[in-house]
C-alpha positions in Angstrom: 60.6 -0.1 32.6 60.0 -1.4 36.1 57.0 -0.6 38.3 56.2 -2.2 41.7 52.5 -2.7 40.9 51.6 1.0 41.0 48.0 1.7 39.8 47.7 5.2 41.3 50.0 8.1 42.2 49.5 10.3 45.2 50.8 13.8 46.3 54.4 13.8 47.4 54.3 17.1 49.1 52.6 16.3 52.4 54.5 17.7 55.4 56.6 15.0 56.9 57.4 15.0 60.6 59.4 18.1 61.6 59.0 19.8 58.2 57.2 23.1 57.8 57.4 26.1 55.5 60.6 28.0 56.0 62.5 25.2 57.8 65.8 24.1 56.3 67.6 20.8 56.5 71.2 19.6 56.2 72.0 16.4 54.4 74.8 14.6 52.7 73.5 13.8 49.2 74.9 13.5 45.7 74.1 16.2 43.1 75.0 16.4 39.4 76.6 19.7 38.3 78.7 18.0 35.6 77.0 14.9 34.3 75.7 15.8 30.8 74.9 12.2 29.8 72.7 11.6 32.9 71.0 15.0 32.4 70.3 14.1 28.7 68.9 10.7 29.8 66.6 12.4 32.3 65.5 15.0 29.8 64.6 12.2 27.4 62.3 10.6 29.9 60.8 13.9 31.1 59.8 15.1 27.6 56.8 12.8 27.2 55.7 13.6 30.8 55.5 17.4 30.2 51.8 17.4 29.1 50.6 15.1 31.9 48.8 16.7 34.8 49.8 16.1 38.4 53.6 15.9 37.9 56.4 18.3 39.0 59.3 17.6 36.7 62.7 18.2 38.4 64.9 20.8 36.8 68.5 20.0 36.1 69.8 22.1 38.9 67.8 20.3 41.5 68.5 16.7 40.5 69.9 14.7 43.4 70.5 11.3 44.8 69.3 11.1 48.4 71.8 9.6 50.7 71.9 10.6 54.4 70.1 13.3 56.4 71.9 15.2 59.1 69.3 17.5 60.8 67.3 20.7 60.7 69.4 23.8 60.6 67.7 25.2 63.7 69.0 22.2 65.7 72.5 22.0 64.1 74.6 25.0 64.9 77.4 26.3 62.7 80.1 24.7 64.8 78.4 21.3 64.7 77.9 21.7 60.9 81.7 22.3 60.6 82.4 19.2 62.7 80.1 17.2 60.5 81.8 18.5 57.3 85.3 17.6 58.8 84.1 14.1 59.7 82.6 13.5 56.2 85.7 14.8 54.5 87.9 12.5 56.5 85.8 9.3 56.1 84.6 9.8 52.5 88.2 10.3 51.1 88.8 6.7 52.0 85.6 5.3 50.6 85.1 3.4 47.3 83.8 5.5 44.4 80.5 4.0 43.3 80.1 3.4 39.6 76.4 2.9 38.8 74.2 2.5 35.7 70.9 4.4 35.2 68.5 2.7 32.7 64.7 2.6 32.7 62.4 4.5 35.0 60.6 3.1 38.0 57.1 4.5 38.9 56.4 4.5 42.6 53.4 6.1 44.4 54.9 9.5 44.8 57.5 9.8 42.1 59.1 8.7 38.9 62.8 7.8 39.3 65.9 6.1 37.9 67.4 3.4 40.1 71.2 3.5 40.5 72.4 0.0 39.9 74.0 -2.0 41.3 73.2 -0.4 44.7 75.7 -2.1 46.9 78.5 0.5 46.7 76.1 3.4 47.3 74.6 1.6 50.3 78.2 1.3 51.6 78.9 4.9 50.9 75.7 5.9 52.8 76.9 3.8 55.8 80.3 5.6 55.7 78.5 9.0 55.6 76.3 7.9 58.5 79.3 6.9 60.6 80.9 10.2 59.9 77.8 12.1 61.0 77.7 9.9 64.1 81.3 10.9 64.8 80.2 14.6 65.0 76.7 14.4 66.4 76.8 11.2 68.4 75.2 8.0 67.2 71.9 8.7 68.9 71.3 11.8 66.9 71.8 10.3 63.4 68.6 10.6 61.4 67.1 7.4 60.0 67.3 4.1 61.8 69.2 1.1 60.6 66.0 -0.7 59.7 65.2 2.0 57.1 68.7 1.6 55.7 67.8 -2.0 54.8 65.1 -0.6 52.5 67.4 2.0 50.9 67.2 1.9 47.1 69.5 4.7 45.7 67.8 6.6 42.9 67.5 9.9 41.1 64.0 11.2 40.9 62.9 12.8 37.6 59.4 13.9 38.7 57.3 14.1 41.8 53.6 13.5 41.9 51.6 16.5 43.1 48.1 15.0 43.0 46.1 11.8 43.1 45.9 10.4 39.6 46.2 7.1 37.7 49.6 5.7 36.9 48.7 4.3 33.6 49.2 7.5 31.5 52.6 8.0 33.1 53.7 4.4 32.4 52.5 4.6 28.8 54.3 7.9 28.2 57.6 6.5 29.4 57.5 3.6 27.0 57.6 6.1 24.0 61.3 6.8 24.5 64.2 4.4 24.4 67.4 6.2 25.3 70.7 4.3 26.0 71.7 3.6 29.6 74.2 5.9 31.3 77.1 4.9 33.5 78.3 7.5 36.1 81.1 7.5 38.6 80.0 9.2 41.8 83.3 10.7 43.1 81.8 13.7 44.9 79.2 14.0 47.7 77.8 17.3 48.9 76.8 18.8 52.2 73.5 20.5 51.3 71.3 23.0 53.0 67.9 22.8 51.4 64.2 23.5 51.8 61.0 22.3 50.2 58.8 25.5 50.3 58.1 25.6 46.5 57.2 22.0 45.8 60.8 21.1 45.0 63.9 20.3 47.1 66.1 23.4 46.6 69.4 24.0 48.2 71.0 27.3 49.1 74.5 25.8 49.7 76.2 22.8 48.3 79.6 22.0 49.7 81.5 19.4 47.7 83.2 16.5 49.5 85.6 14.3 47.5 84.9 10.5 47.6 87.8 8.1 47.2 90.6 10.7 47.0 92.5 9.5 50.1 
């Protein structure tokens, strides 16, 4: 297991700029409706965490790999959403399908997650998605600046921290299981509409976008 010197976890659910209860957001992320091996791996690591306080374990249906934000739904009209979807569909069909390995968890201040390694193809896929969103919105309206992209570490979270608490019990619990790594080909991205009203990222729509099918 890897951990970037985390001694204490903190609450993940503070309201980030622009967010408030009832507000929804569009993003191009990857979700996992048909990846049983990855779901099994995540369940194995979640099991010893179930009895620990201060953690929100992520149900199978809400597992996702964060890629690129688009904008709040009250600022992106239906016609703009349609243009974004068209642009993503056009660009992602020509992209390389990332093949990544998920192994041991990483504990960071607000979450426990599995890094997707190697990250290079996913970083490139995010850049392609970003360019597509710029085609539809204009480059100035793309969320997330290029400096943040340099710090992008693609991952799938398995639990969010919901309180301030020591990291040591979490780290110790994760060492009690030793599942095999899982390799996944990420050949579909999704245009999601989601909210975070119930201490979870939950989407109401998930439109699939094929990757590398051009």
